[in-house]
C-alpha angles and dihedrals in degrees: 000000000000092000091057090049092048091049093049090048092051095055095062108125114238126218113257110257111251129188116269110221092201092050092048091048091052091048090050092049090050091050091051091050091048091049091049091048092049091047090052091051092050091046091050092049091050093048092047094050090044090053090045093054097042 
């Protein structure tokens, strides 16, 4: 009985996955913020070592 129920449950058609504009926007915003953060860290390191050598 449970095998029949599991088999019937497994055949339920799923909706095709579609792109979520809000999710893509959030991921893009996170990527931009991460790139800005990394660029700031690189700039700070370069400024520090430039100050250290000078």
